[in-house]
C-alpha positions in Angstrom: 0.0 0.2 0.0 1.2 3.3 -0.9 1.5 6.0 2.0 2.7 9.3 0.3 3.5 10.3 -3.3 4.9 13.4 -4.6 5.4 14.7 -8.2 7.6 17.3 -9.7 7.2 18.8 -13.2 10.3 19.1 -15.2 11.0 21.7 -17.6 13.5 22.3 -20.7 13.3 26.3 -20.7 9.4 26.6 -20.6 8.9 23.6 -22.2 7.3 20.6 -19.9 9.6 17.6 -20.6 7.9 15.2 -17.8 7.3 14.3 -14.3 9.3 13.2 -11.7 7.5 11.1 -9.1 8.3 9.7 -5.5 5.9 6.9 -4.1 6.9 6.1 -0.4 5.9 2.6 0.4 6.2 1.2 4.2 9.8 0.0 3.8 11.1 1.9 0.6 10.7 4.7 -1.7 10.3 4.2 -5.4 11.0 7.1 -8.2 9.8 7.2 -11.6 10.4 9.5 -14.4 7.9 9.6 -17.1 8.3 12.0 -20.2 5.4 14.2 -21.3 3.6 12.9 -24.4 4.0 15.9 -26.4 7.9 15.8 -25.8 8.3 12.2 -26.9 6.1 12.8 -29.9 7.9 16.3 -30.9 10.9 15.6 -33.6 12.3 19.0 -32.1 12.9 17.8 -28.7 16.1 15.9 -27.3 16.5 13.2 -24.7 17.4 14.6 -21.2 20.4 12.3 -21.0 21.9 9.5 -22.7 20.5 7.1 -20.1 16.8 8.8 -20.3 15.8 8.2 -24.2 12.7 9.4 -25.2 9.9 6.9 -24.7 6.6 6.6 -23.1 7.1 4.3 -20.5 8.3 5.3 -17.0 12.0 5.0 -15.9 11.6 3.4 -12.3 14.5 3.1 -9.7 13.9 1.6 -6.4 15.2 3.4 -3.1 17.2 6.1 -5.6 16.4 9.0 -7.8 17.0 8.0 -11.8 20.7 8.7 -12.6 20.6 12.1 -14.3 18.2 13.8 -11.7 20.5 12.1 -8.9 23.4 14.0 -10.5 21.6 17.2 -10.2 21.6 17.1 -6.3 24.1 19.3 -4.3 26.8 17.6 -2.4 29.2 18.5 0.6 28.7 21.6 2.2 26.3 23.2 0.1 24.0 20.2 0.3 24.4 20.0 4.3 23.4 23.7 4.1 20.5 23.1 2.0 19.2 20.2 4.4 19.4 22.9 7.4 17.3 25.3 5.4 14.9 22.4 5.4 15.1 21.3 8.6 15.9 18.0 7.8 17.4 15.8 10.5 20.0 13.9 8.3 22.5 16.3 7.0 22.4 14.3 3.9 18.9 15.1 3.6 16.4 13.6 1.1 17.5 14.2 -2.5 14.3 14.3 -3.7 13.2 17.1 -1.2 16.4 19.0 -2.1 15.5 18.8 -5.7 12.1 19.8 -4.9 13.0 23.0 -3.1 16.4 23.8 -4.8 16.1 21.8 -8.1 15.8 25.2 -10.4 18.1 24.1 -13.5 18.5 26.2 -16.6 19.9 24.4 -19.4 21.8 26.7 -22.0 22.0 25.7 -25.6 25.5 26.1 -26.4 25.0 25.5 -30.2 
């Protein structure tokens, strides 16, 4: 039985790319990323990363964020300070929570 779930919208500039979801079960967390249908169908869009090719099926991971999103979470002193700002007991903090509060990432097109 699912106890709690959270959903984050993922954007590339102002275009919705998909949704990152956390489902909290009794003994574990499950994370899933799903591309938006319009993003997958467009020939003008690119995958978020090499391990997240455009597809309709969700990318699921148990007890950890999908690698692309995991790499967006801060580390070291910055992560410790962000966790303190969120009043999280563990200095490492929950990565999903940190992304939801501090995860405004702007990608620049360098081409």
